C-alpha positions in Angstrom: 0.0 0.0 0.0 1.4 3.4 -1.0 2.2 5.9 1.7 0.0 8.9 1.7 1.6 12.3 1.5 -0.5 15.3 2.7 0.7 18.0 0.4 -1.3 21.0 1.6 -0.7 23.2 4.6 -4.3 22.9 5.5 -5.1 21.1 8.8 -8.4 19.6 7.6 -7.0 18.4 4.2 -4.1 16.7 6.0 -6.6 14.7 8.1 -8.8 13.9 5.2 -6.0 12.6 3.1 -4.9 10.4 6.0 -8.5 9.1 6.6 -8.8 8.2 2.9 -6.0 5.7 3.4 -6.8 2.3 4.7 -5.9 3.3 8.3 -4.3 6.2 10.1 -2.0 3.5 11.6 -0.7 2.2 8.3 2.4 0.2 9.3 1.3 -3.4 9.8 4.3 -4.5 11.9 4.1 -1.5 14.3 0.3 -1.7 14.5 0.5 -5.4 15.3 3.3 -4.8 17.8 1.1 -2.1 19.5 -1.7 -4.6 19.8 0.6 -7.3 21.2 2.0 -4.8 23.7 -1.5 -3.8 24.8 -2.5 -7.4 25.2 0.7 -7.9 27.3 -0.4 -5.0 29.5 -3.8 -6.6 30.0 -2.2 -9.9 31.0 0.0 -8.0 33.5 -3.1 -6.3 34.9 -4.7 -9.7 35.3 -1.6 -11.0 37.2 -1.7 -7.7 39.2 -5.1 -8.7 40.6 -4.1 -12.3 41.2 -0.8 -12.1 42.9 0.7 -10.4 46.0 4.3 -10.6 44.8 6.0 -7.2 45.4 9.1 -5.5 44.2 10.3 -2.4 46.2 7.0 -2.4 48.1 4.6 -2.4 45.2 2.9 -5.2 43.2 5.5 -6.7 40.8 3.2 -6.5 37.8 2.6 -2.8 37.9 5.8 -2.0 36.1 5.4 -4.5 33.2 1.8 -3.2 32.8 3.0 0.4 32.5 5.8 -0.6 30.1 3.3 -2.5 27.9 1.0 0.5 27.7 3.9 2.8 26.9 5.2 0.5 24.2 1.8 0.2 22.6 1.5 4.0 22.4 5.0 4.4 21.0 4.4 1.8 18.3 1.1 3.4 17.3 2.9 6.7 17.1 5.5 5.3 14.7 2.8 3.5 12.7 1.1 6.9 12.2 4.4 8.5 11.4 5.1 5.9 8.6 2.4 7.7 6.5 4.8 10.6 6.0 8.2 8.8 5.5 9.6 9.7 2.1 9.6 6.9 -0.4 13.4 6.8 -0.6 13.6 6.2 3.1 11.2 3.2 3.3 13.9 0.6 3.5 15.7 2.4 6.2 12.5 2.9 8.1 11.8 -0.8 7.8 15.1 -1.7 9.5 14.2 0.8 12.2 10.9 -1.0 12.6 12.5 -4.4 13.2 15.1 -3.0 15.5 12.4 -1.4 17.7 10.2 -4.4 17.8 13.1 -6.7 18.7 14.4 -4.4 21.4 11.0 -3.8 23.0 10.0 -7.5 22.8 13.3 -8.5 24.6 12.7 -5.8 27.3 9.0 -6.7 27.9 9.7 -10.4 28.1 12.6 -9.9 30.6 10.5 -7.4 32.7 7.7 -10.0 32.9 10.1 -12.8 33.9 11.6 -10.8 36.7 8.2 -9.6 37.9 7.1 -13.2 38.2 10.2 -14.0 40.2 9.7 -10.9 42.4 13.0 -9.5 41.2 14.2 -6.2 39.7 14.5 -6.1 36.0 16.4 -2.8 35.9 19.5 -1.8 37.9 19.9 -5.4 38.9 23.5 -6.7 39.1 22.9 -9.1 42.0 24.0 -12.0 39.7 26.2 -12.1 36.6 23.3 -13.2 34.4 21.0 -10.4 35.6 23.8 -7.9 35.2 24.3 -9.1 31.6 20.5 -8.8 30.9 20.4 -5.3 32.3 23.4 -4.3 30.1 21.8 -5.9 27.0 18.6 -3.8 27.6 20.7 -0.7 27.9 22.5 -1.4 24.6 19.3 -2.2 22.8 17.6 1.0 24.0 20.6 3.1 23.2 20.7 1.7 19.7 17.0 2.3 19.0 17.0 5.8 20.5 20.1 6.8 18.5 18.4 5.6 15.3 15.4 7.8 16.1 17.7 10.8 15.5 17.5 9.9 11.9 13.7 10.4 12.1 14.4 13.9 13.4 16.5 14.5 10.3 13.8 13.2 8.0 11.2 15.6 9.3 13.3 18.5 7.7 13.1 17.0 4.2 11.2 19.0 1.6 9.0 16.0 0.8 8.1 15.5 4.4 4.9 17.5 4.5 2.1 17.9 7.0 0.3 20.7 8.8 3.0 23.1 10.2 1.8 23.1 13.7 1.8 19.3 13.9 5.1 19.1 12.0 7.0 21.4 14.4 5.5 19.6 17.4 6.6 16.3 15.9 10.1 17.6 15.3 10.5 18.8 18.9 8.8 15.6 20.2 11.4 13.4 18.5 14.2 15.7 19.8 12.9 15.4 23.4 12.3 11.7 23.0 16.0 11.2 22.2 17.3 13.7 24.7 15.3 12.5 27.7 15.6 8.9 26.5 19.3 9.1 27.1 18.6 10.5 30.6 17.9 6.9 31.4 21.6 6.4 31.5 21.9 8.6 34.5 19.7 6.1 36.3 21.7 3.2 34.9 25.0 4.7 36.0 23.8 5.0 39.6 21.7 1.8 39.5 18.8 3.8 40.9 16.0 6.1 39.7 15.8 7.9 43.1 18.2 10.8 43.9 18.8 11.3 47.6 17.5 7.9 48.9 17.3 4.3 47.9 14.5 3.3 45.5 11.1 2.8 47.1 9.3 4.7 49.8 6.3 7.0 49.7 5.2 7.6 46.1 2.3 8.5 43.7 -0.2 5.7 43.1 0.3 3.7 39.9 3.1 6.0 38.6 5.1 5.3 41.7 7.1 8.5 41.4 8.7 9.5 44.7 6.9 12.1 46.8 9.9 12.6 49.1 13.1 12.7 46.9 14.2 13.3 43.4 12.9 10.8 40.9 14.6 10.7 37.5 11.7 8.8 36.0 9.6 12.0 36.0 11.6 14.0 33.3 12.4 10.7 31.6 8.7 9.9 31.2 7.6 13.4 30.2 10.5 13.7 27.7 9.7 10.4 26.1 6.0 11.1 25.7 6.6 14.5 24.2 6.5 12.5 20.9 2.7 12.0 21.5 1.7 14.9 23.7 3.0 17.8 21.6 1.5 16.7 18.2 -1.7 15.8 20.0 -2.0 19.2 21.5 -1.2 20.9 18.2 -3.9 18.8 16.5 -6.6 19.4 19.1 -6.0 23.1 19.2 -5.3 23.5 15.5 -2.1 25.2 16.4 -0.1 27.1 13.8 3.7 26.6 13.4 4.8 29.5 15.6 2.5 28.5 18.4 3.7 24.9 18.2 7.3 26.1 18.4 6.6 28.3 21.5 4.7 25.5 23.2 7.4 23.0 22.4 10.1 25.2 23.8 8.1 25.8 27.0 7.6 22.0 27.3 11.3 21.3 26.8 12.3 24.0 29.4 9.8 22.5 31.9 11.3 19.0 31.4 14.8 20.4 31.8 13.7 22.2 35.0 12.3 19.0 36.4 15.5 17.2 35.6 17.5 19.9 37.5 15.1 19.7 40.5 15.2 15.9 40.8 19.0 15.8 40.4 19.2 18.0 43.5 17.3 15.2 45.3 14.0 17.1 45.6 10.6 15.9 44.6 8.6 18.4 42.4 5.4 17.4 44.2 
């Protein structure tokens, strides 16, 4: 199926052209991967209700459920994004697809295994094997995140066309996705996501972000999901290019401020 290229700078025409394709989420592998990740999250929620196994004081299956939902959203975003990839970049994008699916499948499977054992999946070097698995996850995520920089480059091509507000939001979203994705290596270097205290303790429900100390997962999460939030806001508000740039800059400064706050060991809440 040919990729649809919205050629007008008109918001409604862009959406109409997309809707005339078979689906907004046109990439079959990413779309199926999103469905699989969502089913994975549902299974984790089922285990959440059935088991009392805990890790760091919370149910062990909360974490894999959150990762499943996050992966599903990410894959749907890239499936939508595939509508706009220039024809000459399709083969490169296809390699990007398989890399991401492979990396996330490996990570989700390992997180589930460790949850079922009541053990940490991340920051776990208690055994040689678990240390190797944690390192492999880090290598995989670093590779897929670095490759995403290519997508940021593609959005500046002359044949990469969509409504200016959404386009600028997407550009900044990819940039923040990469930048704050690599903030995960701060956590990896210290084998902890909490600054000023060991992991665990009083936290927000479900999200489990610390209410007492700095938690690097907060800017990490907001930066990663800028890829969805910024374009979505631009679409809902029918924002123009300049407005999207201003909003994206404010969003980025907010994430950087949060990173600074949590690195001082303080909770923003």
